[in-house]
N, C-alpha and C positions, 0 to 999 in steps of 0.2 A: 675612632669609631665614621662609618662613611653618614650621611642621611640616608642614605639607601640603607645602613643597615638598621639605623633605627625608625626604618617607615616598617623592617619587620618585626623588628622588638615594638611598635606600637600595634602593627594589624595582629602579629601575635597570640596579645592580651585580648582581643579584642574577638577574638575565636574561642582561645581554650573557654574564655566564661562562656559564647555561647555552648562548648561540647559540655562543659559542665555543669549549663543548665543542664541539656539535651539526657544526661545519668542522673541528674535528678528527678528529672519529671518520667525516665525508667524507672528505678527504687520504685517513686509513689506512684508509681501503673499497680507494679510485681507486689508492693507491699496490696494495696487493695482487690489487686485479682487476689490473693491466697489468703484475706481472708473471706469473700466470697463464695469463695470456690470451700472453708472450713466448714462453713455453713449446715451445709452439705447438703440433705433431703430431706428435711422434717417441714413443716410446719402448711397450711396452708395451701392447696393450687395456687392461688392468687400471689400468695408469698412466692412460691418454688417458679414459678414463670420471672418476677420479677428478679427472682437472685441469676437464674439464666441469663434474661434482659443484660443485666449490670454484668452478669460474666464475660458475652458476651463482646461489652464497650470497653471490657479493660482487657480483652487478648488479642483483639483486635488496633486495638491506640497498644497494646508492645510492639505487638508486629508495624505499624510504623513505627513506630519511633528509633527499631534495632533498625529499621531498612537504610534511611536517610542518616546513617553513621558518615560513609563517602563526603568527602568534598560538600560537609553540612552547611559551609562559607563560602561561595562563590565570590560573591562584588560586592559593590557600595558606590551609593552616590550622595553626590552633594553637591547640597543645592547654593544661591542666592543667603543663601541665612548661617551659612555656616554649619548645618546640621547635618548630618549621618546618618547614611540612611544602609545601615551593611542587608543586601538580600542573600536569602536561601533555599535549604531543599523544602524547609517548615517554615511556619512563622512560630514564634515563640517571645514570648514574657520572663518577664522575670516576679519576685515576688507580690512587687505593686502593682503587678499588670502594666508597669510601663514595659514595650514594645524593644527584644535587641534585634530578632531577626525578622525583615519579609520574607512571607511565603512566594517564588518566581508567578503565581501567578494571581498575584490585586491586585489593583488597580496601580498600586503605589509603583508597580514593583518597575509596569509596562514598561518607562522611559530607558528600564535598562538595554531596554534588547533594538528598541525603535526612536531614542530621540535621537538622534546628527546635528552639524551644525548649526544647519536652517533651520533645523525644529527643534527647540533645547526645552522650551516653556523656563522653568526656573534654574529647572537640572542644569549647574557648572561644568563639573567632573564626575565621569565614568572611570571605575578601576575594577581590575578584575584579577580575583585570588586564588592563590597556583596552590593547590595542598599537594604536600606527600603524607599519609595517612593526619596524622592530627596537627601535621606544620606545617608553618607558613613557607613555602620555601623558593616566590617569587609572586611581581608586583608589577601592575602595566595598568597607564594610566593616561586614559581619553580627555582632553579638555574639549571639549564643545562647547564656549567661551571661552571667546580668544582673548576680551577683554578683562580675566579676571584675571587677578592675582596668582590663580594656581597651575597656570602656564610656568612660568619662574616656577612657585616650587616645584609643578611636576620638573623641568630642567632642572632644577639644583640637583634633585634626588637620585635623578638617573632611574626616570618611570616613566619617564614619556615617553613610547612606545604608538610599535605601531600592533600586529594582525599576530601579537607576542600569547594569546587566552588560546585561540581558533590555531595556530602553527604546535601551541606544546599544546593539546586536543587530539589532533594529528598523528605530532610520532610520541602517541600515549605508548604501553605496554599494551598490545593487544590479546582476552583471556580467552574465546572464543565465543562470548557472549555478547547480546546486541549491550552499546554501554547509553546514557542518556546521553542532549545536548542542552541541555537544561542552561552551561554556563558557555556556550558557543552560541545562542540561536541566534538567525538571524533578522535583522527588520523586515523580511518580507515572510519567515517562514513562523514568528509571531503574529503575526497581520495573519493567515492561512490557523494558528493555534487558534487565537483570540474570535474566531468567530465565530456567531452569533450561532443557537440555539439549536430554532427551527427553520433552520435548511444541510440539502448536504452536499458536501464535502467533498468536492474530486481531488485529490491533492499527484499532478502526473509529472512526469519528470525521467529524466536517463537512469541505469543502473548507478548506483552508488549515490546514488543527488539527496537524501533522507526523507524520502517518502513517508518510507511507516516509523522516523521514528520522530516525524512531525507528525506524522497519525494517532501515536500511543501519548507523546506529549498534548494533544489535545483530546486524546479522550483522560485526561489526569486533572488539565486542567475544565473539562466542563464538571467531573467530578467534586471539585475546589466550588465552583461558578452556578453550581447548580443540584449541590446535593441531598437536598429535598426532595425537589422535583426525580433525578437518580436515585435516590436512597431507592424510591419501590418500583421503579425501572428496572433502573443497574445499566450497568454496562457489559456488552462481545464484542467480545476478539476475535475474529473467525480467520484464523491460516489455513493454509496448504496441507501444510503436515504440520504433526505437530514436532517433528526435526526441530521445524523453527519458531514452534511456538515455545519450543525448550531455549531456542538461540535469542529468543526476548520476557522471560516470565521476569530477569530483573530488571523491567527499567519501567518498568508503573511500582511495582515498592518502596524501588528508589527516588519516585519524585512523589514519594508519601502517601501509595494508592494501593493499596489492598484489595477494593471492592468490585474488581475488571472478573471476566470470567472471562477462559481459554479453550477453544472448541474449534475442531478442522470438520469440515464440510461432513465429514464419515461421522462423526459422533455427536452432531448438533442437534439431537433431537433428544432429550432422557427411551430407552431404551429399545430405542432403534439401532441395532446394527448394518451396516451398512458393509455387505460383501461379498460384490459385484465388483469389476471395474471394467473401465474402459478397454479395449484393445487396442492399442495404438497399430498405427495402422503407419508398418515402418519396416525399413531393407536394412539389411546388413549391408554394406560392399566393401571388397575389398583392393585398397588399392597400392598396390605393388606393397604388400605386406599387410598392410594396416586399414585395419577395421571401422570403417563406417557407421552410424548409425543417421537414417534418415527419412524423411518423414516424406510420407508421399500418398498422393488421393488414394482410395482403391480403383480409380482409369487409370491411374497410371500404375500402382502395383501388379493389378490385371494382362499388362503387358512387359513385365518383366520377362527374358527368359529363365532359363533353368538354373538350379544353383549352379556357377561353375561358368555360367555362360558370360558372353562378354558383354558390356551397355555400356551407353553413355549417357549419365545425368546429370542437367543440370541443376547449379546451389542458387542454393538463399543462407548464408547464416544468420540467423536471431540473436543479439545478445540482450535481458531479460535481470531483473533482477532469481526470476523461477530459473536461471540457468543459461546454459547455450545449447539452442538445439540449429538443425540443419535441416532443410524443408529442399527436395527432389525436386526437378519437373521434364519428363521426357522431348520434350518441346518449350523453344522463346514463348512459343502464345499463350503456354500453361501457368511458366514466371508469371509472363506476364499480368494473366487473370491475378494472377498469386497477388501478385507486389501493390496492385491496383485495391485490390479487398482486404490487404491491415490492411489501409491509405480511408478507408472506412471507416467511422468515430462504430467505437462500439463490435469492431467487428475485428477475430484476435488471428490467429493460424489457423486453430483447431476448426472453426466458420469458413475460412478461405478453403481449405481444405473437402472442407463436406460437399462447399460452392463445386469445386471440383471433381470432386466423384459423384456428387449429381446433373451438372451440365458440362459439353461440351465447352469450350472458348466459347463462338462465335455463339452455339444456345447461347447462352449467357449473355453476352452483348445483342441477340438480339431483344430476350423478353425485356431487359433497360430498357431496348430502344423504347421498346413496348409502349415500359410502364406498366407493364403487367405484374401486382404486388404478388396477388395467390401464383400465380405460378415461379415467382420468386420466394418462395414462403415456401415451398418443395424441399427445400434450402435445408437439412437436421438444427432444428438452435436458431432459424430466422421464422421469429411472429408478425407480427401486422405491421410491426412500426419500425422492426430491421430489416425488417424489406421495402418501405419505403422508404428510409434511409441510405442504402444502399442504389437506389432505384438515384434520390436525387444529388447521392454524393459521385456515383460513377458514367453515368446521364454527360452526353462531353466527353471521358474523356477514355470514351475510344474511338478514338477521332482514325485521324491517315496512318501514320505511323504506326499502330497498332493495329490495323487494318488491313498492312502491308504483310501481320506477323501470322494471319490467321488461317491457314492453309485449307479452311474450310467456304469451300462459295456461300455468301451470303446468301442463309432459304427465310423464309417468313412462315412454311409448311407448317412447324409444327406450331405457331400459334395463328394458322388462317380458323375462322370462326367455325366452319368446317366438323376439323381435325380436335379443336381445342380441346373439348369434353372428353373423347376416348383417350388423346393426348393424358390432359390431366387423370383418367382413373389408372394407365398402364405408371405412373410415378407413385402415383399412394399404393399402386402392389407392388416398390420397389424398384422397381429400374429407371436408369438412367435418361436422361432427356438428350442421348442420343441411343440409345437404344428403341426409346419411342419414335423419335421420327426415323429411321430407318425400317424401323419397321413401318410406320403407316402409309412410308413413301409407295408411291403404283395403288394409289386404296384405289377399289371401283370409285369410279365420277354416283355421286343421288347416293352414297349407302350411307343407312343410318350410323347412327353414333357408336348404338348396338352391335351392327354384324360390325362396323372399322373396327371395334374394341377385336371384334370375334376374329375379323381376319391377322391385328397384328400381334394376336396371341398366339396364331398356326403358322404364323410368320417365328415370332420367339421362341416356340417352341421347336418350329424346325433347323432352327439353325443353333437349338444348346441340346 
């Protein structure tokens, strides 16, 4: 029998003990729940309330114990004193209350994710344990203290390898549901997960980098670490759609947590049902027999030819967690403005298209150059802070290379103090910046703001 085989057998005994204890706790909890339910609704109101509380507690505990079946144990830490700590989904103790399994969220387990060869404390080795159902199928050791005898032992047994646990996770069979990453959390991810409660944490990254998984593991960590605080307020997971929530609904239970509530924006408030939906600004364009859904600004959509007509559309492809979207533009300046806008912190494609539906590229460039916060706020969905951020981050980006793209001559007409009030009034009525600018051109000198507004409305009425 090989040394590796003996290591597998040794770990199998430890894993079996953990599962046996889990089974015993399930049976014990189920028995207590049955006793409470058998008591019925007899007794005083206080006694009935007490029984309901116990029943709820046992039900939640039973759900938790059932939810951690898959890969209950996934790691082991060895320290300089030859103590072994097994890391798993939840904490388990034996009948004498001696720890058998350390919850992955406990402070003691932090080294399993964050220890390195240069910063490992008293931890000398980290072992990854791979299970199939309840069977140990693979082991991988990372020696953190190169002067430890664990180096020779791991080398001799054949368990000293590289990123095996991570690669095994990547190659595992897909089920159509998001799974947890508790066995393969990286150090940088763990630092985010364990961030303090009293701060907002924004997890950013490209598609497929694990943002949602890290966020859900952070929720599980907070529920474990701050249970007393969060038991009063709870944890709310808001997703873009019911399909998305269905996709992630097994992650928190598999981490031993059943207290989170999941909602979409549409059903966020009990009793309030969202019935209206935004009409997407989209054009369907045929290219050699293939149809493409292209999101465009209202201004660009209004300039498209009748169905069947030829048109040249410049496109921008965006790939995100929400999917793949194609955005279209009728000019280089419109596309360049869009690309600059989505580069602003907190500005997405929807707001960028709203900006292009409100302003021409030239008018927006002029508003940014003039640092006119009130005017930029005319963009739907943009408040004062967002307008200020757009101006701050875009000022200077409309450089000579951008100016060369603009087909309109530079003008400050719409920003002129004499016409500004009338222009803002037109914008508030739903006219675009370009329409307001054109309507006010040629206005009589010295006219009052009210007269200018009447003049513009008359021209707009004639044009329509």
